[in-house]
C-alpha positions in Angstrom: -52.2 -33.0 17.7 -56.1 -33.2 16.9 -58.2 -32.2 13.8 -59.8 -29.6 15.8 -56.4 -28.4 17.4 -54.9 -27.6 14.1 -52.9 -24.5 13.4 -54.7 -21.6 11.8 -51.2 -20.9 9.8 -51.0 -21.3 6.3 -48.9 -24.6 5.1 -46.1 -24.0 2.5 -48.8 -26.1 -0.1 -51.5 -23.7 0.9 -49.3 -20.8 0.1 -48.2 -22.3 -3.0 -51.8 -22.5 -4.2 -52.6 -19.4 -3.3 -49.4 -17.7 -4.9 -50.5 -19.3 -8.1 -53.6 -17.5 -8.4 -52.2 -14.1 -8.1 -50.4 -12.1 -10.5 -47.4 -9.5 -10.0 -47.8 -6.1 -9.9 -46.4 -3.9 -13.3 -43.5 -3.3 -11.6 -42.5 -6.6 -10.1 -43.4 -8.0 -13.6 -41.3 -5.8 -15.1 -38.2 -6.4 -12.7 -38.8 -10.2 -13.4 -38.4 -9.2 -17.2 -35.1 -7.1 -16.3 -33.6 -10.4 -14.9 -34.8 -12.5 -17.8 -33.1 -10.6 -20.2 -29.9 -10.6 -18.5 -30.0 -14.3 -18.0 -32.5 -15.5 -20.0 -33.7 -18.7 -17.9 -36.5 -20.2 -15.8 -37.5 -21.3 -12.3 -35.1 -21.6 -10.3 -32.3 -20.7 -12.1 -33.7 -17.1 -12.2 -33.5 -16.7 -8.6 -29.8 -16.4 -8.4 -30.0 -13.4 -11.0 -32.7 -11.7 -9.2 -30.7 -12.0 -6.0 -27.6 -10.5 -7.6 -29.4 -7.8 -9.4 -31.1 -6.8 -5.8 -27.5 -6.9 -3.9 -26.5 -4.4 -6.7 -29.6 -2.3 -6.9 -29.3 -2.7 -10.8 -33.1 -2.3 -11.4 -34.2 1.4 -10.5 -31.8 1.5 -7.7 -33.9 -1.0 -5.9 -32.3 -3.2 -3.3 -34.2 -5.9 -1.4 -35.8 -3.3 1.2 -37.4 -1.4 -2.1 -38.2 -4.9 -3.7 -39.7 -6.1 -0.5 -42.0 -3.0 -0.1 -43.5 -4.1 -3.2 -44.1 -7.8 -2.4 -40.7 -9.2 -3.4 -39.0 -11.7 -0.6 -36.1 -13.9 -1.5 -37.3 -15.9 1.9 -37.8 -19.9 1.6 -41.4 -19.3 2.7 -42.1 -16.4 0.0 -40.3 -18.7 -2.8 -43.8 -20.6 -4.1 -45.3 -16.9 -5.1 -41.9 -15.7 -6.3 -41.7 -18.8 -8.3 -45.4 -18.2 -9.8 -44.6 -14.7 -10.7 -41.7 -15.8 -12.6 -43.6 -18.6 -14.4 -46.5 -16.1 -15.0 -44.1 -13.2 -16.5 -41.6 -15.4 -18.5 -44.2 -17.9 -19.9 -46.2 -14.5 -21.2 -42.9 -13.6 -23.1 -42.9 -13.6 -26.9 -40.6 -17.0 -27.6 -38.0 -14.9 -29.4 -37.3 -13.4 -25.8 -36.7 -16.8 -24.3 -33.3 -17.2 -26.4 -30.2 -15.9 -24.3 -29.2 -12.4 -25.7 -25.8 -12.6 -26.9 -23.0 -10.4 -25.3 -20.5 -10.9 -28.0 -20.9 -7.6 -30.9 -19.5 -9.0 -33.7 -16.8 -7.1 -35.8 -17.3 -6.3 -39.6 -15.5 -8.4 -41.7 -12.5 -7.1 -43.4 -12.9 -6.9 -47.1 
């Protein structure tokens, strides 16, 4: 293919560059924070938690369809944007929120 015949479809790398310039909506930022609170890890580890939360509709009852209506897609093509959104939101969290949330509830010591 010659240069003049190049496809007008954006490449993965250009889609990734565009993603870095975008910011998630307030709803999506809240979804990311919700998932991060449940499993305080960064990208790509948080992806599994986001998929699980969507599959179980644990955030406002939203599944994949409702998240897709708000711009979240879990497809390979959309991953650069989702990764950029996660980094944007997680990097903005106070450092104290980056630590794992303990699931253990200590019992009072018998005195």
